[in-house]
KEVOMAR-153146 format. One record per residue: x, y, z negated of N, C-alpha, C in turn; residue in one letter. Coordinates in steps of 0.001 Angstrom, whole numbers, plus 500000, padded with zeros to 6 digits. Atoms other than C-alpha are relative to their C-alpha. Example, Ala and Ser with C-alpha at 12.3 -4.5 7.8 and 13.67 -1.06 7.14 Angstrom:
# residues 2
500890498810500000512300495500492200500900501200500000A
499180498810500060513670498940492860499230501090499270S
END
This chain:
# residues 643
500806500524501331503041497857496771498506499479500494M
501318500565499605500114495852496649498823500918499577R
501110499264501043498208498241494777498618500397500728W
501078499031498916494683498992496402499348501088499583I
500613498532500423493847502319496196498297499926499782S
501516499917500402490175502633494741499369501483499896L
500581498560500215488471505944495485499330500163498982P
500688499712501526487516507433492430498621501003500395L
501316499354499873484088509264491542499953501081499080A
500565499260500556482734512376489991498823500540500432I
501248499787499360478985513989490141500006501521500023V
500107498332499818478118517368491113499023500471499024S
500475499313501326477167519983488410498366500085500490L
501230499616499517474108520349490718498968498846500461S
500546501369499206473353516752491593499007499744498516G
501105500587501120470654514579489705500665499227498629P
499326500257501312471194513571486031500339498263500233A
499864501057499760472707510228485591500021499037498825L
500114500390501214471561509552482101499624498788499779A
500401501419499879470995506062481165498744499905498591Q
501039500104500823467452505501479520500212498541499143D
500138501305500415467350502671476748499539498730500425D
500822500946499037464870500595478753500629499662501390A
499827500414498989466836500837481803500833498707500415E
498804500969499312468282498170484099501163500084499843A
498708499949499882471630497611483915501024499204501032V
499488500655499306474350496265486199500571498519499517V
499536501164500367475212492665485743501714500180500251D
498599499825499892478866492590484910501022498814500442K
499452501164499394480972490238486687500765499192498722P
499613500717500971482201487284484566501505500287499439A
498779499986500486485663487958484942500888501428499401A
499639498492500761485586491644483647499558500213498699I
499982499542501095486454492576480318499522501639499975V
500273498751499903484808495793479585499691500895498476A
499614499467501990486166496990475780499647501160500257D
500495498870500245484390500009474806499571500658501046G
500902499394499087482496500739477951498524499721500134I
501514499957500208478770501435477922499609498935501216P
500078501113498925477012499092480258499437501169501246A
500039499318499273476349500402483780498627499862500506I
501512499658499209472631501783484992499878499273501283P
500298500308498783471162500114487643499909500779501053A
500258498947498914470284503389489197500949500441500774S
498696499374499741473862504510489280500196499042501537L
499599500963499066474423501157491375499149500587501313A
500724499897498925471409501948493870500616501573500576E
499932498356499274472369505983494261501332499643500987E
498832500144499080475865504624495670499986499091500758T
500331501353499231474945501629497270500542500047501698R
499534499961498581475433502605501012501538500595500238P
498981499425500281478914504151499972500727498735499877Y
498996500694500185480241500860498679499533498751501155F
499987501148499123479012498551501609500552500334501096E
499001499599498947481469499615504083500771498856500109Y
498717500702499811484151497190505650500954500658500699R
498974499956499326487174497027507251500454498852500917T
499451500967499130489237495239509794501096500344500407A
498902499815499646492912495063509946500623498964500737S
499282500965498933494841493793513158501124499264499379F
498993501149500534496556490488512032501056499410501226G
499362500589498551498205489543515667499194499567500957G
500974500613498915497378487997518714500253498598500207W
499805501834499553496879484179520102500125499984501501N
499138500074498418499103483871523522499119499164500635A
500260501386499082497119480800524169498406500289500415A
501278499437499298493537482601524714499698501239500097D
500045498438500109494385486396524376498851500700498822R
500881499603501076492053486757521084500959500332498889S
499501499292501030493120488524518202499713499524498680M
500684500383501695492949487716514316499841501372499521I
500595498924500839491734490276512011499761499614498552V
500006500421501447491691490322508101498766501071499776R
501471498919500487487932491540506889499518498947498970T
500617500465501216485590490737504264498689499798500549R
501339500124500314482205489197504678499209500318498783F
500661500349501260481664488135501277500866500814498699A
499182499059500875483817489127498074501525500280500014D
498752499880499783486985488334499354500564500157501654T
499447499705498339489222489308502954500277498634500286A
499535501317499209489449486166505246500722500216501332Q
499824500151498495491119485581508533498386499612501229V
500961499949499007488616486310511554500706499876501452H
499495500263498188488913485243515593498952501376500340R
501091499056498778487745488191517993500249499477501078V
499686500392498619487639487051521339500331500960500954A
499983498911498927487116490012523164499393501118499263T
500300498789500749486938493776522174498190499810499854P
501629500339500014483472494067520746499257498943499358G
500743501543500066483062490470520144499870499586498572G
500370499824501068481764489206517027501158499164499351A
498772500281500918484128488401514040499881498661499531R
500209501272500208484245484671513968500787499268498626M
499193500294501192485478483653510501500717498603499807Q
499259501178500057488205481029510060500340499316498921M
499643500352501422489341480972506626498550500124499028T
501065499919500651486731480557503895500610499602498624F
499523500277501251488801480632500817499119500995498667E
500799499404501054487580481634497166501218501113499793A
499276499122500336490880483728497006500523501104501441E
499618498970498820491951486765499537501110499172500877P
499000500479499051493992485708502177500771501154500427I
498848498902499905497364487939502333500505500059501201G
499659499676498838498736487371505405499894498529501017G
500104500839498984498340485460508819500745500168501491A
499164499678498858500575484944511831500144498764500855T
499663501113498844500673482926515245501381499880500149Y
498648500353499401503474481122516695500097500661501392S
499831499248498797504500482727519842499257499487500952P
500862500710499217502713480298521885498420500014499580D
501185500300500423499553480209519802499544498859499379G
500468501268500431499619476882519028500050499709498060S
500409500469501276500010476976515083499642501629499239V
500184499085500648498619479497512906500112499919498234L
499801500484501455500066480099509250499271501140499393L
500240499115501013498566481951506222500715500140498451V
499588500353501264499404482746502986499280500786499063S
501057499536500954497542483502499643500346499610498711K
499363500063501662498255483815496022498719499272498964D
501416500190501140495757482982492894499943501009499334I
500489498894500743493988485399490836501320501291500343G
499135499070499333496557488141492718501419500184498659G
498554499841500831499738486927490603501116500081501023N
499138499970499455501701487225493692500833498763500535E
498938500961499531503146483805494233499241499256500740F
500536500827498693502000483165497737500572498809500224D
499942501164499439501820479559499075499978500211501480Q
499967500010498220502255479348502913499174498512500288I
500545500974499367499581477154504715499847499940501384F
500446499846498490498836476071508416498486499661499790R
500956500464499627495632476145509560499660498925501141Y
500155500967499036494219473022511089498565499951499569E
501352500366499821490573472198511971499235500806498734N
500642499238501134489045474869509570500535500061498192G
499363500304501475491362473846506292501244500627500145Q
498708499284500182494592475109505051500821498628499376L
498977501465500173497341472377504698501360500864499474V
498588499339500672499764473294501983501617499615500548L
498473500445499566503503473690503344500595500324499136M
498833499655500954505147474981500215499873499491498590T
499888500470500974505669473943496938498515500104498674D
501250499970500937502492475111495044500045500989498798G
499596499539501347504204476809492166500716501411500335T
498940498507499527506988479331493600499204500938500567S
500547498876499578506834482690495151500302500044501336R
499522500652498500507031481998499099499493501642500615N
500587498789498909506985484885501867500308499638501240G
500296500514498886506202484444505441501264500843500546L
498799499258499158509429485546507588499540499916501679G
499925500084498620510052485489511297499933498799500973A
500262501161499090509158482954514239501443499969500827W
499093500252498871512022481569516202499297500515501461S
500312499357498604511688482935520038499376498685500488S
500557501234499446510768479258521263498684499571499142D
500935500369501185508245479138517963500007498318499510G
499564501330500623509957475697516981500044500210498343S
499644499842501380510919477236513563499154501163499547L
500320499083500871509521479702511048500854500134498996V
499147499748500859511708481508508392499318500395499022A
500676499781501161510330481679504860500960500560499153F
499523499821501202511532483048501605499626499319498844S
500821500745500914511108481204498328501063499981498861S
499243500096501349512241481066494460499822498558499519T
500067501713500359511725477186494309500955499947499164K
498773500971500630515126476729493218499968500416498742R
499995500202501582515064478518490076499065501362499345N
501072499165500454512094480939489963499976501215500291G
499676498950500092513881483725489954500580500920501219R
499162499701498681516221484451492863499060499313501372D
500390500409498533514868484432496906500787499489500820T
499036500698499200516616481820498647499329499836501735D
500193499945498506516100481606502508499837498430500831L
500407501236499729514467478689504262499352500040501586Y
500617500016498359513480477566508167499275498791499669V
500553501165499694510889474957508964499220499903501222M
500958500146499355509019473676511440498617499339499561D
501135500251500759505447474029510299499015498612500695P
500920501255499478503993471231512349500464498779499002R
499308500911500795506023469183510114501090500245498869D
499397498895501443507014470542506656501078499145499660P
498846501014500752509444467821505766501031500255500764S
498995499488499454511740469491508122500894501196499454T
499313498452500821512390472498505472501406499446499765T
498976499951500026515529473155505006500578501466499756R
499320498934500346517747475629503189500676500407500866M
499255499228499205519057478373505430501026500453498995L
498946499359500711521052480373502515499584499979498810A
500598499582501358521251480459498957500328501426499429E
499566498490499865520814483877497985499873500510497880R
500314499340501722520800486041494231499374501199500069Q
500666498462499854518138488862493914498778499572500543G
501375500148499632514487489224495041499814500506501191G
500441499225499272514867491265497983500385499581501631G
499718500828499044515717488730500716499103499438501120W
501082500648499183513878487632504021500664500371501178F
499342499870498652514466486911507667499301500721500851V
500575498595498843513409489758510150499863499680501334V
499940500308498705514277488164513155500998498791500425D
499286500807499329515707485639515608501314500508500960F
499240499459499039518761486039517817498796499375501378T
500704500836499116517065485310521328500049499087500819P
499643501728500100518834482043521861499524499250499114D
500113500714501110517651481026518649501186499239499127D
498899500237500429521349480546517283500244500525498710S
499754499233501527521166482724514449498958500684499489A
501157499106500626518955484473512053500552501224499534A
499709498778500400518894488264511384499309500117498671L
500723500072501475518620488613507701500035501364499153V
500227498555500650517829491620505150500122499800498668A
499992499775501535518724492292501649499042501240499559N
500450498646500408516244494989500233500458500421498664Y
499505499719501171517997496539497646499217501234499365I
500974498907500500516194499914497356499571500695501573S
500550499061498452514223502486499929500922500526500495V
498815499128499131517610503794500801501342499007500025Q
498670500839499585519737500877500865499873498651500437N
500346501196499391519049497510502907501292499203500970I
499052501237499587521673494928503588499645499140501530E
500306501081499118521716493152506988501240498801500412L
498996501224499598523330489920507938499521499155500946Y
500377500954499145523571487103510738500563498720499677R
499930501649500705523123483564509389500099499172501118I
500287500734499261524217480998512046499281498890499398D
501051501013500067521348478299512216500833498326499899L
498930501812499621524197475146513075500515499955498747A
498514499951500583527109476240510648499410500650498954T
500228499273501612525476478438507775500906501190500137G
498859498702500657528389481044508540499391501141500244E
500328498789500342527367484385507508500807501241500343E
499114499028499510528356487621509080499281501203499254T
500666498610500014527694491292507511499875500726501175R
500109499235498744526503493607509873499904501498499570I
499878498937500249526063496522507970501357500587499017T
498545499815500522529186498678506208499414499956498607D
499940500203501384529108497930502207500306502037499610P
500295498735500360530039501828502179499426500993500668G
500376499040499603527711503366503862498340499420499999N
501265500612500284524221502251502747498941500507501187P
500845499291499211521276502735504987498647499276500241I
501332500716500177517752501974505131499281499901501920A
500215500068498884515437500823508186498402499835499460F
501295500595499992511737500180508888499493499365501057S
500220501213498740511964498102511950501437499666500605G
498388500854498977514572495754513832499637499053500486I
500875501332499194513969493425516274501392499997501238E
499220500179498867516101491818519177499269500151501342Y
500446499750498983515436492802522470499992498777501214A
499806501094499172515055489936525410501662500170500620P
498741500070499763518408491190526525501072499602498785D
499198500007501179519940490937523256500845500808499465G
499821498787501106520399494456522034499313499867499081R
500666500228501343519449494568518429499556501624499934L
500710498352500067516895497797518310499764500309498709W
500252499886501099516686499370515001499081501414499872I
500027498687500805514721502586513197500752500009498906S
499032500108501087517253503722510949500101501287499472T
499573499203500191518192506627508801501585500332499834D
498394499859499680522073506284509754500221500999500433Q
499405498678499139523601509561510222498671500896499999G
501255499205500068519960511135509614499409500266498674S
500968499690501464517556512729507024498883498637500711D
501089500568499658515017510958509043500321498733500938F
500067501201499496514457507627510492500175499907501861K
499954499880498582515529507357514312499910498571500593R
500034501633499250515047504373517074501036500239501053L
498782500283498834518309503137519045500609498655499576G
499162501545500351520492500266518655501240499841499358T
499096500333500804522793498500516340501175499098500778L
498912501074499320525973496676517380500193499338498734D
499534501261501095526065493545515283501224499659499630P
498569500265500512529871493272515265500359501187499277S
499522498870500700530392496593514081499301500804499104T
500433499476500785527710497909512419499338501399500360G
500257498516499427527453501273514607498894499912500771A
501235499250499744524350502965515223499963500987501269F
499931499089498721523569504667518695498392500321500124T
501341499397499961520107506956518526499769499693501357P
500186499594498521518264506860521632498509500653500056V
501295499346500115514838508194520624499971500920498399V
499885499352501052514755511017517979498679501034499746E
501457499529500612511365512573516277500489501062498580E
499652499044501193510991515359513755499651499250498823E
500350500752501245509537512698511359500415498879500307W
499586501305499827510314509307510629499339499044501247D
500797500852499068509950506637513439499782498582498984I
500367500650501116507883504520510987500151498111500195A
500173501381499772507768501096512799500071499887501604S
499762500407498696508116499514516328499885498916500537F
499692501603499563507883496603518694500474500139501641D
499276500330498296509423495323522206498971499229500622I
500616500937499206507508494104524883500680498827500284S
499115501359499706508297490401525767500957500367501169E
499480499691498912509540491682528889501286501008499882D
498996498922500197511712494291527422500040501545500563G
500505498754499357510272496983529588499899501265499284S
500569498875500985508920499245526886500047499434498708F
499828500483501357509116499741523245498620501046499465I
501215499172500609505732500901521303500476500545498649A
499573499399501215506746503002518283499095501162499290Y
501141498936500736504877504988515438500780500890499291E
499508498852500571505693508516514063499262500105498995V
501345499846500988504506509181510781500448501634499558N
499650498559499802504294513087510817499345500565498510A
500481499430501515503694514119507109498388499330499777A
501282500970500515500807511192506667499205499782500855G
500691500150498809499394511248510089500692499607500969R
499176500972499007500349508761512696499982500579501778S
499962499816498338501534509478516584500526498424500381Q
499624501079499477501730506343518500500416500156501616L
499021499874498624504086506360521748500609498794500375K
499246500897498954505607504405524473501337500648500627I
498489499567499229509361504562525533500392499059500828Y
499516501000498860510456503179528809501457499837499823D
498421500319500145513640501455528091500919500011501709T
499294500025498916514687501629531840500310501685500320E
499843498853499769513804505372532425500160500865498845G
499756499288501276513743506801528917498776501020499886G
501230499419500098510350508270529599499212499744498473A
500999500063501313508054508741526369498943500625500592I
501718499615500082504240509088526500499707499710498425R
500618499912501140502056509595523612498459499490500026A
501405500404499977498653508025523021499247501304499562A
500852499010500469495720510239522218499221499450498958D
500396500404501438495127509476518831498963501349498782L
500349498979500624492443511656516316500806499789498865P
499266500347501453493918512324512873500072498945499343P
500533501527500630494282509036511065501664499699499901G
498980501162500624496921506091510225500092498920500668V
499745501365499360498474503420512435500727498941499201V
499569501101500794498907500080510790501182499199500801G
499151501166499432501170497156511698499291499631501376G
500431500539498292501174496312515632500863499365500843F
499623501143499149502243493804517849499740500252501151E
500468500116498693502384493892521538500173498492500766I
500100500872499438500850491292523256500875498963501319A
498954500388498793502930489029525976499418500388501196P
500356499160499081500666490421528367500146501365500115W
499809498730499718501335493839527298499271501002498979G
501054499276500639498570495233525369500814500229498368D
499738499774501625499564496709521895498738500107499157V
500970500252500835497263495653519104500587500518498953G
499731499347501275497190497656516056498570500461498974F
501008499660500883495114499133513269499958501339499799T
499921498523499955494035502580513111498595500152498787F
500681499510501218492394504330510105499750501474500108S
500042498119500230490847508037509667498763499933499116S
501436499948501128488103509326507287498616500190501093N
501037500239499500485996509292510290499704498821501133Q
500277501198499554486386506056511458500816498785498915A
499245501359500839487110502886508796500912499350500495S
498721500918499221490224500738509497499183498924500732S
500569501065499054489532498747512653501230499668500959D
499032500138499289491474496841515060499647500285501564A
500100499299499039492520498486518242501097499445500978Y
498911500540499341494467497813521381500262501166501199S
499595499037499273496445500256523697500433499355501601L
499436500497499055496940499770527542501255500957500173D
498535498891499695500846501030528038500364500016501211P
499900499160498819500150501938531359499301501171500286E
501082499085499887496930503790531053500020501021498909T
499953499443501364497584504525527484498248500095499494L
501009500055500065493884503640527295499597499381498702E
500637500666501178492312503026523842498748498803500047L
501344501131500225490058499961523029499583499567498796T
499974500489501675488568499268519942499134498625499871R
500007501615500081488111495575519252498730500045498938W
500765500026501202486237496066515974499247501093499723T
500788498705500469483353498574514852499549499284498636V
500129500642501302483323497955511146498584500840499044S
500991499071500446480275498815509237500231500880499024E
499671499197501234479981501522506759498516500414499321T
501352499948500906476869500889504970498700500778500786G
500867499347499460474556502500507628500320501681500180G
499509498677499888476173505965507273500846500187501242L
498961499175499034477790508003509948501424500305499675D
498912499634500609481064507968509526500824501377500154P
499344499000499541481853510772511635499390501607499399T
500244499057500591479969512927509117500944500786498804A
498993499661501201482904512815506537500821501090500862N
498766498763500031485569515673506112501257499247500436V
498552500430499694488928515304507631501121500771498744L
499290499100500996491721516336505304500504501183500506P
499248499024499727493239519571505048501541500060499257E
498677499916500337497256519724504627500615501096499295L
499742498957500579498063521486501784501500500425499625V
498857500107499606501625522787502047500592501190498271E
499485499124501023503619524365498846501370499945499662I
498401500548500536507134524916497020499660499902498482E
500084500384501536507495523367493814500545500864499227S
499293498976501130509094524697490507501463500621500494F
498676499746499572512445524551492082500112500329501626D
500124499591498581511413525715495507499855498618500920G
500140501234498864511222521979496924498532500166500961E
501153500221499067508673522107499926499389498569499928P
500475501150499978506177519607499591498312500204500202M
501359499761499243502689518783500607498912498799499457S
501296500734500492499053517021499964498958500218500733G
501305499772499427495834516233501324498925500030499032F
500992499736500469492729517797500359498826499999500615L
501746500303499361488995516528501125499330501247499160Y
501165498999500712486619519515500536498687499753500324R
501312500194499677483022519194500226499741501189501017P
500380498947499043480960521007502719499428501077499482D
500378498807501056480400524478501633498814500726500154P
501477499785499845477338525201503049499103498995499101E
500630501036500773475792522264501038500165500360498671R
499239499669501329477832522955497849500731501307500042F
499456498756499821478671526542497918500365500211498202P
499058499574500947480881528021495089500883498570499831G
498853500717500421483708526515493298499369498408499610P
500535501587499930483771522486493414500960499261498734R
498994500741501061485361520084490553500875499337501030P
498849500724499003488351518179491695500475499071499206L
499027501044500345490221515062491391501390499801500597I
498662500488499359493829514536491487500316498900500150V
499914501190499868494523511336492871501570499730500301D
498366500078500005498400510308492571500278498535500634I
499593501386499139499788507509495134500705499144499185H
499249501076500216501614504483493930501224499812500381G
499053500351499508504997503352494649501468500093498920G
500041498538499589507109505994493874499861499825501523P
499870499609498751508167505250497404498761499360500900E
501333499972499286504661505433498981499819501432500529G
500797498394499271502578508193500796498818499852499707Q
501576500042499553499225509229500694499932500732501418S
500129499338498563497774509903504168498759499879500477S
501338499442499621495076510946506395498924498677500437A
500525501274499653493447507349505992498500499900499513S
501527500013500164489635506169505454500008500130498439F
499893499780501472488690507473501990498580498870499519Q
501045501170500479485677504715501595499098500316499028G
501034499614500718483879504982498449500045501946499431R
499473498457500392485490508665497849499256500764500830A
500950499050499136483221509947500696498608500270499129N
500883499749501252480470509631497877499847501251499685Y
499809498801500632481814512001496047500178501309500551L
499939499194499112482690514527498817498712500256500481I
501226499798499340479400514092500867498920500499499141N
501174500133500899476894513438497957500064501004498860E
499767499236500831478329515214495076500980501353499819W
499397498428499722480340518117496168501381499656499338G
498827500126500689483507516880494553501135500001500858V
498675500049499273487026517792496115500841499031499601A
499131501676500377489745514948496006501363500781500634I
498648500101499760493639515848496313500686499033499644F
499128500981500587496165513542496818501337500493500676E
498492499598499680499638514784496573500772499125500452P
498759500840499562502992513668497793501387500786499576N
498927499450500890505452514511494939501143499468500499V
498487500355499684509239514270495197500074498366499703R
500069501008499911509939510972495810499242498693501050G
500646500675499101507600509946498274500637499554501141S
499481500228498513508288508444501633499358500691501143T
500506499271498839507948509700504859500519501650500282G
499496498322500035509611513348504154501709499692500153Y
498635499853499601513377512057504896500685499343498859G
499345500588501196516054510091502621500353500985499169K
499524498778501130516947513312500738498993499807498801R
500918499860500374513591513672499795499286498762498776F
500437501498501157512741509935498405501016499871499024V
498931500314500987515863509974496548499754501237498562S
499877498944500506514840513277494826499563499708497975L
500604500367501410513212511252491566500626499011499083D
499246501362500304515644508408490977500549500197498801N
499095499832501567516803507376487522498896500839499147G
501017499362500666515240508625484668500212501636499622P
499289498557500547517254511921484022499060501020501468F
500648498855499273515356513369487132498315499520500148Q
501578500409499438511657511197486889499060501306499811R
500760499124499838510110514160485335499854501185501042E
499912498859498756510722516403488054498797499800500681D
501291500310499217507687514510490017498863500784499239S
501196499642500460505394515404487166499958501557499867V
500184498642499555506409518871487345499657500796500975R
500583499394498620505690519324490867498269499439499817D
501730499767500046501808518385489917500118501032499481I
500409498690500186501835521390487916500308501113501002G
499777499289498766503187523133491020498857499910500876A
501209500090499466500093521927492799498915500491499487F
500857499557500800497781522704490087499808501526500225L
499805498375499589499158526473490404499102500232501045D
500245499224498290498100527107494207498433499088499933V
501480500478499966494557524633493683499444500774499399L
501090499506501140493521526426490538499866501477500365E
500015498574499635494176529944492182499170499927501376A
500696500527498416491868528336495655498413500387499167D
501094499730500191488340530107494915498897498909500277R
501244501114499575486436526983496216500198499147498941A
499859501147501351488146524749493208499754500456498614I
500407499613501625486649525059489744501003499193499064D
499242499955500914489464525276487747500066499471498582A
500777500220501337487408524604484328499822498114500242T
500539501483499570486391520725485877501214499491501125R
499290500561499188489191519054486994500820498550499243M
499457501312500597490798515306486268501150499209500957M
498801500506499530493660513242487066499789498492499964V
500216501651499904493785509432488166501254499548501186T
499088500433499279496306507316489884500357498631499662G
499815501700499994497260503431490179501621499725500559G
498486500418500268501021501862489307500746501155499920S
498993498697500438503644504401489575498809501242499932Y
500816498913500271500693506683490206499344499875498819G
500238500440501585499538505271486808500666500824498957G
499021499207501293502566506382484945499573501646500282Y
499926498499499972502260509776486635498356500661499461M
501125499503500635498575509971485697500018499829498521C
499280499438501358499687509430482074500581501086499456Y
498945499275500264502492511595482047499147501548500551A
500542498613499553500363514562483979498769500534498721S
500964499409500961497547514053481104500764500284498786A
499829499555500956499907514548478784500724501567499967L
499228498775499725502050517460480054498642500895500225R
500899498929499504498937519146481574498729499707499166Y
501304500711500780496209518040478926499083501508499835G
500828498493500320495254521901478616499383500096501287D
500505499734498606494244521766482538499114498860500329R
500710501480499610492901518092482863498753500122499002F
501234500175501000489418517130481296499948498680499736D
500236501589500352490185513423481336500609499432501071A
499307500799499298492304510892482958499541498566500142A
500278501591499637491918507436484448501318499192500575A
498824500306499277495240505538484932499733498403500362C
500134501597499155495160501928486854501411499247500048V
498975500724499913497702499233486401501149501018499793V
499226498925500350499936501685485029501158499652498838A
498387500415500992503699501689483472499510501093498859I
500217499135501110503292503397480060501010499939499087S
498715499736500653506696502640478730500880499097500910N
499237500743499253509551502170481039500779498810499859F
499082500926500657511578499879478853499375498585500185V
500455501207500336508874497469478205499429499463501421T
500324500315498332507793497403481982501352499093500635F
498863500564499608511356496654482750500500498757499633L
499166501551500722511986493627480322498611499249500376E
501157500770499729508242492510481125499650499374501486N
500275499957498562508025492722484912500702498375500641T
499332501215499568508625489510486930501166499867500319E
498728500151499762511997488336487162500753500651501296D
499644499725498649512463488586490989499752501588500125Y
500010498725499764511502492280490984500756500759498914R
499113499071501197513545493548487742501059500633500718R
498659499603499123516872494397489707499400501104500959D
500362499079498851514936496215492468499353500939499426L
500690498750500371512979498237489957501363500831498882R
499184498986500525515936499285488066500666500901500706R
499839499083498973517485500869490906498916501280500306V
501030499311499855514406502832491212499966501066498650E
500539499204501047513700503970487615501338499969498807Y
498858500048500851516916502971485815500432498600499321G
499595501372500322518729500294484041499940499966498273D
500474500303501279517330499413480407500907499267499251E
498544500745500827520768497690479139500638500747499822R
498999499008500305522433500886479363499836500966498928D
500492499517500699522015502637476359499621501242500178P
500556498450499801522210506372477513498691499940500876Q
501031500335499394519904505128480236498441499662499354Q
501119500418500890517364503481477789499311500797499460R
499874498709500824517593506465475505498924500931500844A
500513498915499365516282508554478145498464499429500773K
501309500813499725513701505870479443498804500248499153L
500935499621500960512160505983476209499551501224499754I
500492499088500097512121509428476184498783500415500795E
500558499422499075510150510260479324498815499205499886I
501107501021499943507701507304478677498836500324499311S
501036499453500405504228508312478314499561499175498235P
500185501051501162503814505467475370500585501000498812L
499307499450501057506417507768473245499379501137499389T
500913498791500206504022510767473253498730499739500020R
501517500531499735500709508996473318499327500644499163I
500825499403500982499815510689470001499681501393500327D
500371498790500029499729514012471671498799500008501157E
500829499910498967497208512942474414498644500210499030L
501136499665501027494118514745473393498614500186501051D
501267499933499233491587514312476168499703498544500247I
500241501452500092489651511043476774500728499106501345P
499156500849499302491087508054478663499529498697500511L
500519500917499536490004505345480933501229499202500415L
499022500583499500492543502578481489499544498820500677V
500555501362498913492185499784484068501241499116500302A
499036500874499412494341496700484786499651498411500364T
500251501221499577494571493140486117500624499090498961G
499212500724500793495403490378483628501023499191500432A
498934500536499467497585488440486248500912500963500887N
499008498906499373499828491712487265500994499361499786D
498579500506500164503111490230488096500922501366499704P
499453498591500044504090494033488406500188500946499070R
500024499425501215503025495978485771499290499212499241V
500782501400500550501894493415483203499105500815499376P
501089499685501026498790493884481388500234500403498708A
499467499486501337500661494550478120500221501480500048S
499549498874500033501564497830479340498698501082499474E
501068499287500592497863498975478986499451499614498812A
500644500325501397497169496799475753500865500842499035D
498931499187500992500229499038473994499003501562499923Q
500678498608499984498396502353475050498543500034499564V
501599500306500503494729501338474225500544500064498414I
499983499741501287496023500489470685500407501207499588E
499378498934500836497967503364470135498911501239499731A
500752498882499733495669505887471297498677499937499101V
501024500187501009492746504293469377500378499954498498R
499570499972501045494864504155466354500107501439499842A
500377498386500198494830507968466587498492500695500229N
501211499343500038491632508375466773498967500351501085G
500392499316498774491073509140470226499206499024500979R
500570501218499399488714507507472956500502499740501162E
499363500546498833490027505045475425499212498727500239A
500229501192499077488112502568477710500689499376500534W
499272501375499355489565499109478545499364499582500999H
500279500574499098488843497730481758501093499188500407F
498708501171500248490343494292482075499335499183501027L
500621500973499078489957492002485280500893498941499819A
499221501409500356490849488280484320500646499316500893E
499797500711498823490894487197487934500780500826501042N
499219499109499036493257490108489546501342500147499420E
498282499867500612496868491100489468499853501567500160G
499734498363499876498153494801490896498951500525500846H
500907499433499487495104496236491730498421498967500223G
500725500599500133491521495046492283499668499585501721F
500426500295498712490992492943495685498615498918500371A
501407500501499849487376491346494855499365500917499906R
500828498830500139484790493481495786498854500435499004K
500942499652500929482528493007492760500821500319498747E
499335499818500924485522493652490592500162501556500184N
499689498407499750486361496960492424498288500654499912A
501492498973500372482436498162492598499828500169498330D
500523499941501270481945497533488869501208500722498962Y
499093498858500248485455499707488225499423501193500345Y
500416498611499233484037502493490479498787500091499337Y
500790499527500626480954502552488484500216500325498528W
499299499712501157482800502412485420500700501477499709T
499367498676499895484756505586486564498942500941499907F
501442499116499917481344507266487354499560500290498644L
500798499534501049479660506847484327501333500558498763T
498941499304500756483357507812482360500015501423500250F
499641499084499988483560510782484047498527500948500124V
501256499044500621479671512070483515500296499707498955R
499970499367501592480343511742479879501013500462499713E
499140499674500229483464512844479916500694501633500859N
499427498827499208484269515600482660498729500892500292L
501103499237499526480716516824483496499043500316498656L
501185499654501110478780516731480198500370501408499137S
499872498646500903478538520253478163500335499928498699D
499756499821501808478979518519474681501514500127500304N
END
């Protein structure tokens, strides 16, 4: 999901008051923000929170084989751009200077060409550009939705997907980006889940995937010269994978759940689709990369939301683990000279770019992102909370507890539910939320309900379709039972929040557990599954029907309406904050509009935050800042007030 988690906030009962004097200065509202029913934000609130707002992150984007530098995605002003880092600890030299955030960037294998992608206003209709002399040269048509794919081994071609034929279906193309007139269609497809994942080592064919659902990804081989297509996976045996790549010797490596509940690393026979497991862990092998000479594979294990990074020797079979603190590894890439580049994030180290020496396992930090002058090692690490849900299903979540010496007694709690639902809360950097924990003594809990990824294919399927959907909402009740029994948690001061699918869970939890929550803040949220499915972008609709249900089927449609929060919105009796982006292609802004209208028609309080230049989440710092201050104000009035 593109949903960008915005750590939320409340204030301590013992903290300084945030009351706004009539004459007090207020924060200037960004021009693109519509704050409907939301009071002005006092400038004093902005000053109090400022250090926690001024953190920066850096995401590893890839290696430049020409000069051994790396590119990172980081923000100096309001939006994230591409920067070059020449050496570990070196300055971040900004390369792109666009008004819109850069979505992705990739170098050709020899480092001679850099391609980037970006959309407009969060609409996710990405265009592909070639970086040339500080400028971006458009490579695509400027209107369709495009996605970068793999480079050919010799770097002469790059694959991409595009909806330019009819605006709905995702076809496959290849081009030499040095000359976009060479663009040609590789294959005409139906559906929105198609992309090229790799080329054969001799560049004669492309390996193509069709993402149908989190549990079903089809694989094909397409000959570049003839267009001849060969299906690799068995139609009768759906599989999922989180990484696939040709080794230099022609073997096809994959991390897949074929024959197992969790993803294992092994080889796939392209002629038969047979999988031979080679490396098996207790948890998912979430991603991997193969060295240029094929001598080793670097892979990541997702151990209940914490990452392990390991090196597998393809000749001898030895496995060695890097010594990482509790945290999360992002997408990584092995340089031609062997160093493993990746992003690492923990709550005691904001997201930064690192490299790993595959021989010595020595970690090198390439960027050290600013944290507003604050010491990140003072932040708390999460506690893993494990429970059994209403039906005995085991599950877990991360609890961030304030310092009990500084904040004795029971503390207020925010339950923050991740999106997806094919997503996972992980032990990553909490950003603004550290203000809540460190300064106001607020506990934050991030559950992984059924349907979350990272816990096996059986677990991820437990919420599929409309008839199992509310079981995940019941999981929240089971977590609340455990949290309310915790003497360090104030069960009388609790609220719920979440974004995207987590926004649906926010609405649904506020309705089901309105007697346990004091308020709800739901962001880019599904309010009615039928209107959502009817209005989400065409290229996404079939993908979402697999997860949620098919609104065209009368029985499923009736159930989708029954479980939709909008159907029962007149039962909502706690204050509500709704936030959305006007350009959201996933969960249209109309999903928020209909909730606001219905809640206010019932005489209930509803604040409406709309960002006119955003999509599925808030990518611009000024918008994210103003939303956070809005949330603080909402919480002050509705969670901490004695009224």
